[in-house]
N, C-alpha and C positions, 0 to 999 in steps of 0.2 A: 212347048210344042216341038222343039228340036231334040228333046231328050227321048221321047217315046214315039212309037208308030202312030200315025193319025187314026188308025182304026181303034186303038185303045182310047183315044180322046172322045169317042162316041159314048163311052160309058158314063154313068153317074159317078161323080167323085164326092168324097167327104174329107174332112180334115181329121188326121189321126196323130196321136202322140206316139213318138218313137219309144220313149220310156213311158209306160202306161200312166194314164191320167189318174188312176186309182192308187198310184204308188204312195207310200209313206216315206218320210225323210226327216232328218234332224237339221236343226239350224235353219238359216234362211236360204230359200231356193224358189225359183220361179218355174214351175212345171209347164207353164204355158208360153215359155220363150219360143220365139219364131224358129229357132234352131232345133226345137224338139217336136215341131209340127211338120207334117208332110201332107200334100194332097195325095189321096190314094183312091183307087177304084172301090166304091162302096161295098161291093160283094166280097172283096178281099179283106176289107176292114172288119167286117162282121165275123170273119173266120177266126180272128185272133182273140178278141176280147181283151183281157188283161194278162194274157199268157206271154211266154217267152217270144222274142222276135223271130225265132226259128219257125214258128207256126205259119208265118207268111209263105214260107218256101215249101210247105207240105202239099200245096195244090199246084197244078200245072199253071193256072192263071197267075197265082201269086209268085211262083218261081220266075215266070217270064217277065212279069212287071218289074220285079226287083232287080233283074239284070240291067234294067235301064236307069235305075236310080241308086246303084250300088255305091256311088260316091257319097251318098247322104245317109244310108243305113249302115250302122256299125256291124261288123262281122260278129259272130257269136262270142268270141273271146273278148272283144272290146265291150260288147253289151254286158257281159257277165262281170267286167271290171266296174261297171256302173251300178247295176241293179241285181238283186237276188230275188228269186221267186220262192217264197215259202207259202204260207197261207195267203198272203197278200204281197204284191211286189213291194220291195223296199229299196230305195236309192241308198247305196252303201258308200258311194264316193262322190260327194258334191263337186270336187275339183274335176274329176273325169267327166261328169255330167256337163259342167260348164265348158270344158274343152270341146266336147261333142257339139254343143250348141254354138259355140264360137266358130268352129269349123264350118258347120252347116250354114250359119248366117253369112259367112264370107262367100260361100258358094251361091247362096240365094242372091246376094247383092250383085255378084259378077253376072249371073244369068239374067237378072233384071236389066242391068245396064247393057248387056249384049243384045237383049231383045229390043231395047229402045234405040240403040245407035248402030246396029249392024244391018 
């Protein structure tokens, strides 16, 4: 609630995978890790599908929303170090994927604790 304006909280939210849920990968990887999932306004979520993360910023609503959660969403270069979009998205670097998830999970834990005790 402290991250985004309260008027945005009136929207319906859904859970979204930062790296698309439909991605393929090699070896062992948990695509449903907490660090790969974000709460997002549902109408923004529907705009992306399994396309590149940049698709969120193509609408005014998406661009505005993502300015408030930019610490969680990788920039285009970081994203492209993790996943490649061909016919279907493919995770090409499991280590970078896990780094993203670890970073986000640390942010989520801190925010959760701050909400409880501040």
